[in-house]
PyMOL commands that place a pseudoatom at each C-alpha (Angstrom):
pseudoatom trace, name=CA, resn=UNK, resi=1, chain=A, elem=C, hetatm=0, pos=[1.737, 5.109, -27.732]
pseudoatom trace, name=CA, resn=UNK, resi=2, chain=A, elem=C, hetatm=0, pos=[2.336, 6.160, -24.153]
pseudoatom trace, name=CA, resn=UNK, resi=3, chain=A, elem=C, hetatm=0, pos=[4.251, 3.926, -21.761]
pseudoatom trace, name=CA, resn=UNK, resi=4, chain=A, elem=C, hetatm=0, pos=[2.743, 2.245, -18.731]
pseudoatom trace, name=CA, resn=UNK, resi=5, chain=A, elem=C, hetatm=0, pos=[2.847, 4.266, -15.534]
pseudoatom trace, name=CA, resn=UNK, resi=6, chain=A, elem=C, hetatm=0, pos=[4.233, 2.214, -12.662]
pseudoatom trace, name=CA, resn=UNK, resi=7, chain=A, elem=C, hetatm=0, pos=[3.535, 3.344, -9.157]
pseudoatom trace, name=CA, resn=UNK, resi=8, chain=A, elem=C, hetatm=0, pos=[5.714, 1.806, -6.502]
pseudoatom trace, name=CA, resn=UNK, resi=9, chain=A, elem=C, hetatm=0, pos=[4.959, 0.966, -2.912]
pseudoatom trace, name=CA, resn=UNK, resi=10, chain=A, elem=C, hetatm=0, pos=[7.498, -0.803, -0.714]
pseudoatom trace, name=CA, resn=UNK, resi=11, chain=A, elem=C, hetatm=0, pos=[7.347, -1.987, 2.870]
pseudoatom trace, name=CA, resn=UNK, resi=12, chain=A, elem=C, hetatm=0, pos=[10.637, -0.892, 4.428]
pseudoatom trace, name=CA, resn=UNK, resi=13, chain=A, elem=C, hetatm=0, pos=[10.255, -2.066, 8.023]
pseudoatom trace, name=CA, resn=UNK, resi=14, chain=A, elem=C, hetatm=0, pos=[7.870, -3.979, 10.294]
pseudoatom trace, name=CA, resn=UNK, resi=15, chain=A, elem=C, hetatm=0, pos=[7.743, -3.714, 14.086]
pseudoatom trace, name=CA, resn=UNK, resi=16, chain=A, elem=C, hetatm=0, pos=[5.370, -4.889, 16.805]
pseudoatom trace, name=CA, resn=UNK, resi=17, chain=A, elem=C, hetatm=0, pos=[3.404, -1.637, 16.538]
pseudoatom trace, name=CA, resn=UNK, resi=18, chain=A, elem=C, hetatm=0, pos=[3.377, -0.726, 12.855]
pseudoatom trace, name=CA, resn=UNK, resi=19, chain=A, elem=C, hetatm=0, pos=[4.967, -1.066, 9.477]
pseudoatom trace, name=CA, resn=UNK, resi=20, chain=A, elem=C, hetatm=0, pos=[6.459, 1.569, 7.207]
pseudoatom trace, name=CA, resn=UNK, resi=21, chain=A, elem=C, hetatm=0, pos=[5.582, 2.138, 3.574]
pseudoatom trace, name=CA, resn=UNK, resi=22, chain=A, elem=C, hetatm=0, pos=[7.825, 3.937, 1.100]
pseudoatom trace, name=CA, resn=UNK, resi=23, chain=A, elem=C, hetatm=0, pos=[5.753, 5.690, -1.562]
pseudoatom trace, name=CA, resn=UNK, resi=24, chain=A, elem=C, hetatm=0, pos=[8.134, 7.522, -3.873]
pseudoatom trace, name=CA, resn=UNK, resi=25, chain=A, elem=C, hetatm=0, pos=[9.988, 9.946, -1.601]
pseudoatom trace, name=CA, resn=UNK, resi=26, chain=A, elem=C, hetatm=0, pos=[7.407, 9.744, 1.215]
pseudoatom trace, name=CA, resn=UNK, resi=27, chain=A, elem=C, hetatm=0, pos=[7.575, 7.199, 4.034]
pseudoatom trace, name=CA, resn=UNK, resi=28, chain=A, elem=C, hetatm=0, pos=[4.447, 6.535, 6.101]
pseudoatom trace, name=CA, resn=UNK, resi=29, chain=A, elem=C, hetatm=0, pos=[3.954, 4.565, 9.306]
pseudoatom trace, name=CA, resn=UNK, resi=30, chain=A, elem=C, hetatm=0, pos=[0.907, 2.267, 9.316]
pseudoatom trace, name=CA, resn=UNK, resi=31, chain=A, elem=C, hetatm=0, pos=[0.033, 1.625, 12.984]
pseudoatom trace, name=CA, resn=UNK, resi=32, chain=A, elem=C, hetatm=0, pos=[-1.727, -1.651, 13.760]
pseudoatom trace, name=CA, resn=UNK, resi=33, chain=A, elem=C, hetatm=0, pos=[-3.946, 0.224, 16.230]
pseudoatom trace, name=CA, resn=UNK, resi=34, chain=A, elem=C, hetatm=0, pos=[-5.448, 2.215, 13.329]
pseudoatom trace, name=CA, resn=UNK, resi=35, chain=A, elem=C, hetatm=0, pos=[-5.266, -0.592, 10.751]
pseudoatom trace, name=CA, resn=UNK, resi=36, chain=A, elem=C, hetatm=0, pos=[-6.049, -3.839, 12.629]
pseudoatom trace, name=CA, resn=UNK, resi=37, chain=A, elem=C, hetatm=0, pos=[-6.227, -5.985, 9.478]
pseudoatom trace, name=CA, resn=UNK, resi=38, chain=A, elem=C, hetatm=0, pos=[-2.428, -6.125, 9.456]
pseudoatom trace, name=CA, resn=UNK, resi=39, chain=A, elem=C, hetatm=0, pos=[-1.843, -7.079, 13.114]
pseudoatom trace, name=CA, resn=UNK, resi=40, chain=A, elem=C, hetatm=0, pos=[-1.909, -10.862, 12.563]
pseudoatom trace, name=CA, resn=UNK, resi=41, chain=A, elem=C, hetatm=0, pos=[-0.665, -10.777, 8.956]
pseudoatom trace, name=CA, resn=UNK, resi=42, chain=A, elem=C, hetatm=0, pos=[2.600, -12.405, 7.933]
pseudoatom trace, name=CA, resn=UNK, resi=43, chain=A, elem=C, hetatm=0, pos=[5.574, -10.451, 6.632]
pseudoatom trace, name=CA, resn=UNK, resi=44, chain=A, elem=C, hetatm=0, pos=[4.866, -11.891, 3.191]
pseudoatom trace, name=CA, resn=UNK, resi=45, chain=A, elem=C, hetatm=0, pos=[1.239, -10.727, 3.277]
pseudoatom trace, name=CA, resn=UNK, resi=46, chain=A, elem=C, hetatm=0, pos=[2.155, -7.199, 4.409]
pseudoatom trace, name=CA, resn=UNK, resi=47, chain=A, elem=C, hetatm=0, pos=[5.025, -6.925, 1.926]
pseudoatom trace, name=CA, resn=UNK, resi=48, chain=A, elem=C, hetatm=0, pos=[2.850, -7.917, -1.016]
pseudoatom trace, name=CA, resn=UNK, resi=49, chain=A, elem=C, hetatm=0, pos=[1.403, -4.448, -1.611]
pseudoatom trace, name=CA, resn=UNK, resi=50, chain=A, elem=C, hetatm=0, pos=[0.287, -2.994, -4.922]
pseudoatom trace, name=CA, resn=UNK, resi=51, chain=A, elem=C, hetatm=0, pos=[-0.304, 0.644, -5.835]
pseudoatom trace, name=CA, resn=UNK, resi=52, chain=A, elem=C, hetatm=0, pos=[-2.769, 0.615, -8.740]
pseudoatom trace, name=CA, resn=UNK, resi=53, chain=A, elem=C, hetatm=0, pos=[-3.358, 4.398, -8.623]
pseudoatom trace, name=CA, resn=UNK, resi=54, chain=A, elem=C, hetatm=0, pos=[-1.733, 7.426, -7.036]
pseudoatom trace, name=CA, resn=UNK, resi=55, chain=A, elem=C, hetatm=0, pos=[-3.988, 7.297, -3.929]
pseudoatom trace, name=CA, resn=UNK, resi=56, chain=A, elem=C, hetatm=0, pos=[-4.838, 3.605, -3.712]
pseudoatom trace, name=CA, resn=UNK, resi=57, chain=A, elem=C, hetatm=0, pos=[-3.025, 0.666, -2.112]
pseudoatom trace, name=CA, resn=UNK, resi=58, chain=A, elem=C, hetatm=0, pos=[-4.064, -2.970, -2.299]
pseudoatom trace, name=CA, resn=UNK, resi=59, chain=A, elem=C, hetatm=0, pos=[-2.886, -6.054, -0.405]
pseudoatom trace, name=CA, resn=UNK, resi=60, chain=A, elem=C, hetatm=0, pos=[-4.207, -8.991, -2.489]
pseudoatom trace, name=CA, resn=UNK, resi=61, chain=A, elem=C, hetatm=0, pos=[-3.399, -11.738, 0.029]
pseudoatom trace, name=CA, resn=UNK, resi=62, chain=A, elem=C, hetatm=0, pos=[-5.327, -9.847, 2.727]
pseudoatom trace, name=CA, resn=UNK, resi=63, chain=A, elem=C, hetatm=0, pos=[-8.026, -8.372, 0.443]
pseudoatom trace, name=CA, resn=UNK, resi=64, chain=A, elem=C, hetatm=0, pos=[-7.373, -4.936, 1.974]
pseudoatom trace, name=CA, resn=UNK, resi=65, chain=A, elem=C, hetatm=0, pos=[-7.853, -1.718, -0.032]
pseudoatom trace, name=CA, resn=UNK, resi=66, chain=A, elem=C, hetatm=0, pos=[-6.772, 1.601, 1.460]
pseudoatom trace, name=CA, resn=UNK, resi=67, chain=A, elem=C, hetatm=0, pos=[-6.645, 5.182, 0.370]
pseudoatom trace, name=CA, resn=UNK, resi=68, chain=A, elem=C, hetatm=0, pos=[-3.196, 6.632, 0.995]
pseudoatom trace, name=CA, resn=UNK, resi=69, chain=A, elem=C, hetatm=0, pos=[-4.929, 9.643, 2.527]
pseudoatom trace, name=CA, resn=UNK, resi=70, chain=A, elem=C, hetatm=0, pos=[-6.401, 7.339, 5.202]
pseudoatom trace, name=CA, resn=UNK, resi=71, chain=A, elem=C, hetatm=0, pos=[-2.840, 6.479, 6.264]
pseudoatom trace, name=CA, resn=UNK, resi=72, chain=A, elem=C, hetatm=0, pos=[-1.703, 10.103, 6.223]
pseudoatom trace, name=CA, resn=UNK, resi=73, chain=A, elem=C, hetatm=0, pos=[-4.757, 11.348, 8.159]
pseudoatom trace, name=CA, resn=UNK, resi=74, chain=A, elem=C, hetatm=0, pos=[-6.471, 8.397, 9.901]
pseudoatom trace, name=CA, resn=UNK, resi=75, chain=A, elem=C, hetatm=0, pos=[-8.529, 10.776, 12.049]
pseudoatom trace, name=CA, resn=UNK, resi=76, chain=A, elem=C, hetatm=0, pos=[-10.454, 11.779, 8.906]
pseudoatom trace, name=CA, resn=UNK, resi=77, chain=A, elem=C, hetatm=0, pos=[-11.509, 8.143, 8.437]
pseudoatom trace, name=CA, resn=UNK, resi=78, chain=A, elem=C, hetatm=0, pos=[-13.038, 7.127, 11.777]
pseudoatom trace, name=CA, resn=UNK, resi=79, chain=A, elem=C, hetatm=0, pos=[-14.839, 3.985, 10.612]
pseudoatom trace, name=CA, resn=UNK, resi=80, chain=A, elem=C, hetatm=0, pos=[-12.638, 0.947, 11.161]
pseudoatom trace, name=CA, resn=UNK, resi=81, chain=A, elem=C, hetatm=0, pos=[-13.806, -2.569, 10.476]
pseudoatom trace, name=CA, resn=UNK, resi=82, chain=A, elem=C, hetatm=0, pos=[-13.322, -5.103, 13.229]
pseudoatom trace, name=CA, resn=UNK, resi=83, chain=A, elem=C, hetatm=0, pos=[-10.405, -7.410, 12.643]
pseudoatom trace, name=CA, resn=UNK, resi=84, chain=A, elem=C, hetatm=0, pos=[-11.084, -11.112, 12.143]
pseudoatom trace, name=CA, resn=UNK, resi=85, chain=A, elem=C, hetatm=0, pos=[-8.973, -12.012, 15.213]
for i in range(1, 85): cmd.bond("trace and resi %d" % i, "trace and resi %d" % (i + 1))
show_as sticks, trace
zoom trace
């Protein structure tokens, strides 16, 4: 039987403008201007991130699903939902 694959995602820093995600050996900035769902979120809500697949992140407390590619290349994903604020 094969073991369970665990994919890690860790929030390493949060500032007024963005937060940083560590995904293996890659660190990505997630700017609030491109991802407004996180602007009013608490540190706990942002830090509670899951990585169910190689290219998928999920924040259960915020009900936010993102493709990692949308963080790497936000210009390729121009549709942004309005934030609740």
